[in-house]
C-alpha positions as CSV (number, residue, x, y, z in Angstrom):
1,M,128.4,-8.8,-142.3
2,S,125.0,-8.0,-143.9
3,K,124.6,-5.0,-141.8
4,F,128.4,-3.7,-142.8
5,I,127.3,-4.2,-146.3
6,L,124.0,-2.0,-145.7
7,F,125.8,0.5,-144.1
8,I,128.2,0.5,-147.2
9,F,125.5,0.7,-149.4
10,L,123.5,3.5,-147.9
11,S,126.7,5.5,-147.3
12,W,127.4,5.4,-151.0
13,L,123.4,6.3,-151.4
14,T,123.4,9.1,-149.4
15,G,127.0,10.3,-149.4
16,N,127.1,10.7,-145.5
17,P,127.9,7.9,-143.2
18,I,126.2,9.6,-140.1
19,V,122.9,9.8,-142.1
20,A,123.1,5.9,-143.1
21,V,123.7,5.0,-139.6
22,I,120.4,6.8,-138.5
23,I,118.6,5.1,-141.3
24,I,119.5,1.7,-140.3
25,L,118.9,2.5,-136.5
26,A,115.4,3.7,-137.5
27,V,114.9,0.5,-139.7
28,Y,115.9,-1.8,-136.8
29,L,113.9,0.4,-134.0
30,A,110.9,0.1,-136.4
31,I,111.4,-3.7,-136.8
32,D,111.7,-4.1,-132.9
33,R,108.5,-2.0,-132.1
34,R,106.3,-4.2,-134.5
35,Y,107.9,-7.6,-133.6
36,Y,109.8,-7.9,-130.5
37,G,109.9,-5.1,-127.9
38,F,113.4,-5.5,-126.7
39,V,114.2,-1.5,-126.7
40,P,111.6,0.3,-124.7
41,D,109.0,2.9,-126.5
42,P,111.3,6.3,-126.0
43,L,107.6,8.2,-126.5
44,R,105.9,6.2,-124.0
45,A,108.7,6.7,-121.3
46,F,108.6,10.6,-122.1
47,R,104.7,10.6,-121.7
48,I,104.9,8.5,-118.2
49,A,108.1,11.0,-117.1
50,G,105.6,13.9,-117.8
51,R,102.7,12.4,-116.0
52,I,104.9,11.5,-113.1
53,R,105.9,15.1,-113.0
54,E,102.3,16.4,-113.2
55,L,101.1,14.1,-110.3
56,E,104.2,15.1,-108.3
57,R,102.9,18.9,-108.6
58,I,99.4,17.7,-107.6
59,I,100.4,16.2,-104.6
60,A,103.0,19.0,-103.7
61,I,99.5,21.1,-103.5
62,N,97.3,18.4,-102.1
63,P,99.1,15.9,-100.4
64,H,95.9,13.4,-99.4
65,D,94.9,13.3,-103.1
66,A,94.3,9.6,-103.2
67,R,93.8,9.1,-106.5
68,S,97.0,10.5,-107.5
69,L,99.1,9.2,-104.9
70,K,97.6,5.7,-106.2
71,E,98.4,6.8,-109.9
72,L,101.8,7.5,-108.9
73,G,102.1,4.1,-106.9
74,I,101.1,2.3,-109.8
75,F,103.8,4.1,-112.0
76,M,106.7,3.1,-109.5
77,V,105.6,-0.6,-109.5
78,E,105.9,-0.7,-113.4
79,K,109.4,0.9,-112.9
80,K,110.2,-1.8,-110.2
81,N,110.7,1.1,-107.5
82,Y,108.5,-0.7,-104.8
83,R,110.1,1.4,-101.9
84,K,108.6,4.5,-103.4
85,A,105.5,2.9,-104.7
86,L,105.0,1.7,-100.6
87,E,105.3,5.7,-99.6
88,Y,102.9,6.4,-101.9
89,F,100.4,3.6,-101.2
90,A,100.7,4.0,-97.5
91,R,99.8,7.6,-97.9
92,A,96.2,6.7,-99.8
93,S,95.4,3.5,-98.1
94,S,93.0,5.1,-95.8
95,K,91.1,6.2,-98.6
96,M,91.6,3.5,-101.0
97,S,91.3,0.4,-99.1
98,D,88.1,-0.9,-100.8
99,D,89.6,-0.3,-104.1
100,P,90.7,-3.8,-105.6
101,E,93.0,-2.5,-108.2
102,F,94.9,-0.4,-105.3
103,N,95.0,-3.4,-103.1
104,Y,96.7,-5.6,-105.9
105,Y,99.5,-2.8,-106.5
106,Y,99.8,-2.0,-102.9
107,G,100.1,-6.1,-102.1
108,I,102.6,-6.8,-105.0
109,A,104.8,-3.6,-103.8
110,A,104.6,-4.9,-100.2
111,A,105.5,-8.3,-101.4
112,R,108.7,-7.2,-103.6
113,N,109.9,-4.8,-100.5
114,G,110.3,-8.3,-98.4
115,D,106.7,-8.3,-96.5
116,V,105.4,-11.0,-98.3
117,D,102.6,-11.8,-95.8
118,K,101.4,-8.3,-96.0
119,G,101.5,-8.4,-100.0
120,R,99.5,-11.6,-100.1
121,M,96.7,-10.6,-97.8
122,L,96.0,-7.5,-100.0
123,V,96.2,-9.5,-103.2
124,D,93.7,-11.9,-101.7
125,N,91.4,-8.7,-100.8
126,A,91.6,-7.5,-104.2
127,L,90.6,-10.8,-105.6
128,S,88.0,-11.6,-103.4
129,A,86.4,-8.6,-104.4
130,S,87.1,-8.5,-108.1
131,P,88.2,-12.5,-109.1
132,G,88.7,-11.3,-112.6
133,L,90.6,-8.6,-111.9
134,K,93.4,-7.6,-114.5
135,Y,92.8,-10.8,-116.5
136,G,94.7,-13.0,-113.7
137,D,97.7,-10.7,-113.5
138,P,97.4,-10.6,-109.9
139,Y,97.7,-14.5,-109.5
140,L,100.9,-14.6,-111.7
141,E,102.5,-11.5,-109.9
142,M,102.0,-12.9,-106.6
143,A,103.4,-16.0,-107.8
144,E,106.4,-14.6,-109.2
145,A,106.8,-12.7,-106.1
146,Y,106.9,-16.2,-104.3
147,I,109.3,-17.7,-106.8
148,D,111.8,-14.6,-106.2
149,A,111.4,-15.8,-102.5
150,G,112.0,-19.2,-103.0
151,S,108.3,-20.1,-101.8
152,Y,107.7,-22.5,-104.8
153,D,105.2,-24.6,-103.2
154,K,103.0,-21.4,-102.4
155,A,103.6,-19.6,-106.0
156,E,102.0,-23.4,-107.6
157,P,98.4,-22.7,-106.6
158,L,98.5,-19.3,-107.4
159,L,99.7,-20.3,-111.3
160,E,97.1,-22.8,-111.6
161,Q,94.5,-20.3,-110.8
162,F,96.2,-17.6,-113.4
163,L,96.4,-20.7,-115.9
164,R,92.6,-21.2,-115.4
165,I,92.1,-17.8,-116.9
166,R,94.9,-17.5,-119.6
167,L,96.0,-21.0,-120.7
168,S,98.0,-19.9,-123.6
169,S,100.5,-17.7,-121.6
170,S,103.9,-18.4,-122.3
171,R,105.2,-16.2,-119.2
172,G,102.7,-18.5,-116.9
173,L,103.6,-22.0,-118.5
174,Y,107.4,-20.9,-118.1
175,Q,106.8,-20.0,-114.5
176,M,104.8,-22.9,-113.6
177,G,107.5,-25.2,-115.6
178,L,110.1,-23.5,-113.2
179,V,108.2,-24.4,-110.1
180,K,107.4,-28.2,-111.2
181,I,111.0,-28.7,-111.4
182,K,111.8,-26.9,-108.3
183,T,109.4,-29.2,-106.2
184,G,110.7,-32.2,-107.7
185,K,107.9,-32.9,-110.7
186,M,110.5,-32.8,-113.4
187,D,108.6,-34.5,-116.0
188,E,105.5,-32.1,-115.3
189,G,107.6,-29.2,-115.5
190,K,109.3,-30.3,-118.9
191,E,106.0,-30.8,-120.2
192,C,104.9,-27.0,-119.1
193,L,108.2,-25.8,-121.0
194,R,107.5,-27.3,-123.9
195,K,103.9,-26.0,-123.6
196,A,105.2,-22.4,-123.1
197,V,107.0,-22.7,-126.2
198,S,104.7,-24.4,-128.3
199,V,101.5,-22.1,-127.4
200,F,103.9,-19.2,-128.5
201,R,104.5,-20.5,-131.9
202,D,100.5,-21.0,-132.2
203,S,99.9,-17.3,-130.5
204,P,98.7,-14.4,-132.9
205,R,101.5,-11.9,-134.3
206,Y,100.4,-9.3,-131.8
207,K,100.8,-11.4,-128.9
208,R,104.3,-12.7,-129.6
209,K,106.2,-9.4,-128.6
210,T,105.3,-9.8,-124.7
211,E,105.3,-13.6,-124.9
212,R,108.7,-14.1,-127.0
213,N,111.2,-13.6,-124.1
214,W,109.4,-16.5,-122.0
215,A,109.2,-18.8,-124.7
216,W,112.7,-18.1,-124.9
217,K,113.6,-18.8,-121.6
218,A,111.7,-21.9,-121.4
219,K,113.5,-23.3,-124.7
220,L,117.1,-22.2,-123.0
221,L,116.0,-24.0,-120.2
222,L,114.9,-27.2,-121.7
223,M,117.8,-26.9,-123.9
224,S,120.7,-26.5,-121.0
225,G,119.2,-29.1,-118.5
226,R,120.3,-27.0,-115.9
227,Y,117.6,-27.4,-113.3
C-alpha cells in the first residue's frame, strides 16, 4: 500500500507515471546497493563483460598467454561456469602451477565440475604455499564443494580452519551449523546457527550486505526445525 501511495504522489508531483516508476526504481536500487546487495551491480557487470571480451581477443591472438587464461578462468568461476573455467585453467596450468591463487581457483573449478579429489589436491597445494590466501576463502569454498557433494565429514575440518581465520563470518557459521546437524551433532549445530545470526547483528554496516543472506538462512533453518 505504501508503494502505491508513493507512486500516486510522485505521479501527481511529476505529472508523468513513467517518471514516477523510474524514480521509485532508482530509490530502491540505491537502497539495495547501500544495504542489501540483492540486485547485481549493472555497472560492475558491464565492466566485467568488457574485460572478458578483451581477454578473449588477447588469447585469440596469443593462445598461450597464461595470465589472460588465468584471469578468464577466475571470471568463469565467479560466474559459476566451472566447465569453461576448467578449459582456461588447463591451458594455463603448465605455466601457472606454482601460483597459489591459480591453484585455488583451478581446484574449486575442478571440484565443482565433479572431480572433488583433484580439486582438493589443488586447493591443498595453494594453501601449503600460502596459508593465509584470500583470508581463508579456499577453506570455505572447498568445504562448500564437499557440502554440496554430501561429504559433510570432509567439510567440517575445513570449516574449522576457516573459522580460525574469520570467526565472525555468518556464512562460515551457517555452513558449520549445517554440517554439525548433518553429522548428528544437533546441539552444536544449532549453536553455530544462533551464532551466525548473532555475529551478523553485531557486524559493522559495510559487512552486512554480504553476510545478510547467510544470517537469514541460519534464522530460517532454526525456525523451521527441518534439519
